[in-house]
N, C-alpha and C positions, 0 to 999 in steps of 0.2 A: 430194215427199220426196227428200232427197239426202243424201250422205255425203261429208265431206271427210276425206281420209286423210293422215296424216303419215308420213314415211319411217321413223320409229323406233317405229311401232306406235300412234301417237295417232289418235284418231278423233273427229269431230264429226258427230253424227247429227241431222238436222233434218227436221221435218215441219211446214212452214209452215201447212198447213190446220188442224191441231189445236194449233198453237203449242207443240209439244213439242220439246225439245232434250236430247240426252244427250251428255256429254263423256267420252271414254275417255282417260285419261292412261297413258302408257307410255314406257319408255326401253329400247330394245334397243341392244346394242353395235354390231351390224351391221345395215344396211338389209336388208329382206326383199323378195322378189318380190311377194308378195300379203299386205299388212299387215292385211287384214280378219280379225278373230278370229271363228270360228264361234260362240263363246259370246256375244260382244258382239252379233253380228247376231241371234241367237235372243232375247237379252234385249231388244233394240230392238223387234223385231216383237211381242213379248209386251207391252211397255209401250204401244205404239201400239194394239194390239188392246184393251187394258184401259182406257186413258185417252184415246184419240184420238177418241172419239165426242163430238160436241157436244150 
């Protein structure tokens, strides 16, 4: 499982084992130090918990 982060708040969440991908689109005017959104992380882990089982 890995996460690719964009400088303006974008995110690409990938779980190769379960073949799940989540894309977060965003446009922030200024780059941020930690672009991870707590809400997006919680959503991702909930999706993997629900649908990640083979």
